C-alpha positions as CSV (number, residue, x, y, z in Angstrom):
1,M,4.4,39.0,-44.7
2,P,2.8,40.4,-48.1
3,S,5.4,41.6,-51.1
4,S,4.2,45.0,-50.7
5,L,4.8,45.4,-47.0
6,L,8.4,44.2,-48.0
7,L,8.9,47.4,-49.8
8,T,8.4,49.5,-46.8
9,E,11.3,47.5,-45.1
10,R,13.8,49.1,-47.6
11,N,13.4,52.6,-46.1
12,R,14.5,52.9,-42.3
13,L,11.8,55.3,-41.5
14,L,9.1,53.2,-42.7
15,C,10.3,50.3,-41.2
16,A,10.4,52.0,-37.8
17,L,6.6,52.2,-38.2
18,P,4.1,49.8,-36.6
19,L,2.8,47.3,-39.2
20,H,-0.9,49.2,-39.4
21,E,0.6,52.5,-40.1
22,R,2.9,51.1,-42.9
23,Q,-0.2,49.4,-44.2
24,R,-2.2,52.6,-44.4
25,L,1.1,54.5,-46.0
26,L,1.0,51.8,-48.8
27,L,-2.6,52.2,-49.5
28,S,-2.3,56.1,-50.0
29,G,0.9,55.9,-52.1
30,E,2.5,54.4,-54.9
31,T,5.8,52.9,-56.0
32,V,7.5,54.7,-58.7
33,V,11.0,54.7,-60.5
34,I,13.1,57.8,-59.8
35,H,15.5,58.7,-62.5
36,V,19.2,60.6,-62.7
37,G,18.1,64.1,-63.2
38,E,14.5,64.3,-62.4
39,V,13.5,67.1,-60.3
40,L,11.1,66.1,-57.7
41,F,11.0,69.7,-55.6
42,E,11.8,73.2,-56.8
43,A,12.8,75.7,-54.5
44,Y,9.7,77.7,-53.6
45,Q,7.5,75.9,-55.5
46,P,4.3,74.0,-54.4
47,I,5.0,70.4,-53.2
48,R,2.4,67.8,-54.6
49,H,4.0,64.7,-53.1
50,L,6.1,63.2,-50.6
51,Y,8.9,60.5,-51.3
52,F,10.3,57.8,-49.0
53,P,12.9,56.4,-51.1
54,L,13.7,52.8,-51.4
55,S,16.7,52.7,-53.4
56,G,18.8,55.7,-54.9
57,F,19.5,59.0,-53.6
58,I,18.2,62.6,-53.8
59,S,20.6,65.8,-53.6
60,H,19.5,69.0,-51.9
61,S,20.7,72.1,-53.3
62,Y,20.4,75.9,-53.3
63,H,21.0,78.3,-56.0
64,S,22.3,81.8,-55.5
65,S,20.9,84.9,-57.3
66,D,24.2,84.6,-59.5
67,R,23.4,81.0,-60.6
68,R,26.1,79.2,-58.2
69,S,24.6,76.5,-56.1
70,I,25.9,74.6,-52.8
71,E,24.9,71.1,-51.6
72,L,22.7,71.2,-48.6
73,G,22.1,67.6,-47.8
74,L,21.3,64.2,-49.3
75,T,18.5,61.9,-48.7
76,G,18.4,58.0,-49.4
77,H,16.6,54.9,-47.8
78,E,17.1,56.4,-44.4
79,G,14.9,59.6,-44.7
80,M,12.1,60.9,-46.7
81,L,11.5,64.1,-49.1
82,G,9.0,66.7,-48.1
83,A,8.8,66.4,-44.0
84,T,8.1,70.1,-43.7
85,V,4.5,69.0,-44.4
86,I,3.7,68.6,-40.7
87,L,5.0,72.2,-40.5
88,G,1.9,73.1,-42.6
89,V,4.3,74.3,-45.4
90,D,3.7,73.2,-49.1
91,T,6.3,74.8,-50.8
92,A,9.9,73.2,-50.9
93,P,12.6,74.8,-49.1
94,A,15.4,74.0,-51.8
95,N,15.6,72.1,-55.2
96,A,15.3,68.3,-54.7
97,V,17.3,66.4,-57.8
98,V,17.7,62.7,-58.2
99,K,21.2,61.7,-58.2
100,A,21.2,57.9,-58.5
101,D,18.5,55.7,-60.2
102,G,16.3,54.2,-57.6
103,E,12.5,53.7,-56.3
104,A,10.6,55.7,-53.7
105,L,6.9,55.3,-52.2
106,R,5.1,58.4,-53.5
107,I,2.2,60.0,-51.6
108,D,0.2,62.8,-52.3
109,I,0.5,65.5,-50.0
110,R,-3.0,65.8,-49.1
111,H,-3.2,62.4,-48.1
112,M,0.0,62.7,-46.1
113,Q,-1.8,65.7,-44.4
114,Q,-4.4,63.4,-43.5
115,L,-2.3,60.3,-42.4
116,V,-0.3,62.4,-39.9
117,L,-3.6,63.4,-38.1
118,T,-4.3,59.5,-37.6
119,C,-0.9,58.2,-37.3
120,P,1.2,59.3,-34.2
121,T,4.0,57.3,-34.9
122,L,4.4,58.7,-38.4
123,L,4.0,62.0,-36.8
124,S,6.6,61.5,-34.3
125,I,9.0,59.9,-36.7
126,I,8.9,62.9,-39.0
127,K,9.2,65.2,-36.1
128,R,12.4,63.6,-35.1
129,Y,13.6,63.4,-38.8
130,L,13.0,67.4,-39.4
131,Y,15.2,67.5,-36.3
132,V,17.9,65.4,-37.9
133,L,17.6,67.5,-40.9
134,L,18.2,70.9,-38.9
135,A,21.1,69.2,-37.3
136,Q,22.7,68.3,-40.6
137,L,22.2,72.0,-42.0
138,M,24.1,72.9,-39.0
139,C,26.7,70.8,-39.3
140,N,27.2,71.0,-43.0
141,A,27.6,75.0,-42.2
142,T,30.2,74.4,-39.8
143,C,31.8,71.7,-41.7
144,G,32.2,73.8,-45.0
145,H,33.8,76.8,-42.8
146,Y,36.2,75.0,-40.8
147,H,37.3,71.5,-42.5
148,G,39.3,71.0,-45.5
149,V,38.1,69.8,-48.7
150,E,40.0,66.4,-48.5
151,Q,38.2,65.9,-45.1
152,R,34.7,67.1,-46.5
153,L,35.1,64.7,-49.5
154,A,35.7,61.8,-47.6
155,R,32.7,62.6,-45.5
156,W,30.5,63.0,-48.7
157,L,31.6,59.8,-50.2
158,L,30.7,58.0,-47.1
159,T,27.2,59.5,-47.1
160,V,26.6,58.8,-50.5
161,Q,27.8,55.2,-50.1
162,D,25.3,54.8,-47.0
163,C,22.3,56.3,-49.4
164,V,23.1,53.9,-52.3
165,Q,24.3,50.7,-50.0
166,S,27.2,50.1,-52.3
167,E,30.9,50.8,-52.5
168,H,30.4,51.9,-56.4
169,L,29.5,55.3,-56.6
170,Q,28.3,57.1,-60.1
171,L,29.6,60.4,-59.4
172,T,31.9,62.7,-61.4
173,H,34.4,65.4,-59.9
174,S,32.0,68.0,-61.2
175,D,29.4,66.2,-59.1
176,L,31.4,66.3,-55.9
177,A,32.6,69.9,-56.7
178,G,29.0,71.0,-56.6
179,M,28.3,69.2,-53.7
180,L,31.1,70.6,-51.5
181,G,30.9,74.3,-53.2
182,V,34.6,74.3,-54.5
183,R,36.3,74.1,-57.8
184,R,36.6,71.1,-59.6
185,S,40.3,71.5,-59.3
186,A,40.1,71.2,-55.6
187,I,38.4,68.1,-55.8
188,S,40.7,66.5,-58.2
189,I,43.5,67.0,-55.8
190,A,41.8,65.7,-52.9
191,A,40.3,62.7,-54.6
192,G,44.1,62.4,-56.0
193,L,45.2,62.0,-52.5
194,L,42.6,59.5,-51.2
195,K,43.6,57.3,-54.4
196,T,47.4,57.7,-53.3
197,R,46.3,56.1,-49.8
198,H,44.3,53.5,-51.6
199,L,41.1,54.3,-50.1
200,V,39.3,54.9,-53.3
201,Q,39.6,54.1,-57.0
202,Y,38.1,56.2,-59.9
203,K,37.9,56.7,-63.6
204,R,35.7,59.1,-65.3
205,G,32.2,59.2,-63.6
206,H,32.8,56.3,-61.5
207,I,34.4,56.4,-57.9
208,T,34.9,52.8,-55.9
209,I,35.4,53.0,-52.3
210,I,38.1,50.1,-51.4
211,N,38.8,50.8,-47.7
212,R,35.8,52.3,-45.8
213,Q,37.5,51.9,-42.2
214,A,40.2,53.7,-43.5
215,L,38.2,56.4,-45.2
216,E,36.2,57.0,-41.8
217,Q,39.4,57.8,-40.4
218,E,40.2,60.7,-43.0
219,T,37.0,62.3,-42.5
220,C,36.0,65.0,-40.0
221,K,34.0,64.3,-36.7
222,C,31.0,65.6,-38.4
223,Y,30.2,62.1,-40.3
224,A,30.3,60.2,-37.0
225,I,28.2,62.9,-35.1
226,L,25.3,63.0,-37.4
227,K,25.7,59.3,-38.0
228,S,25.2,58.8,-34.1
229,E,22.3,61.4,-33.9
230,Y,20.3,59.9,-36.8
231,A,20.6,56.5,-34.8
232,R,19.6,57.8,-31.5
233,Q,16.5,59.7,-32.8
234,L,15.6,56.3,-34.5
235,E,16.2,54.2,-31.5
236,H,13.9,56.4,-29.4
237,I,11.3,55.9,-32.0
238,E,11.7,51.8,-32.0
239,N,11.9,51.9,-28.1
240,S,8.6,53.7,-27.7
241,E,6.7,50.8,-29.7
């Protein structure tokens, strides 16, 4: 397989595409480096490019009128940024900011609009991924209302680890407070409990997951539900080929 096509195997959505559709995406896009702090989308602003992360991860957040923000979700190698293009929407519903350095396949929105018309599997994948994003938003709303900070922290740490595929996470307590929409002091208490149970270690700006299996036992069921639903949707695509 050509080295350029090997890139597509680093993104799970791209990897699920038939070879000829992957080739068309590669010809229409370019591989770019994404850096921490880089703003890829701004809420309610035009979308110019779509992104399929190959490494690193991107945070989606919404800012209220009083400048407070809440994390809506994360996108890593399992997904894409800009799936609403198939709805005919060319503006971003939320801010998208890079939280870990990496690479992504970037495609101009006009090219993508043409590709989905002639690539049936790509269109099907994006539709199903939109469903996963909707399920994620609904689950996040329920989780934030009913579940404790410690459970939610465990879930976000597992989600970030899934995105970066490493037990070493470059996250501060302030980052995590923003993700969960709580005070930094609440994160310090919850992280301290996880550390006491020897599930994680941390120092300033760096968290290491040292017992993933036990951490999964500490999180709420939301994590397993969303992971299972994503796998089910992706399996449907793969079995239809």
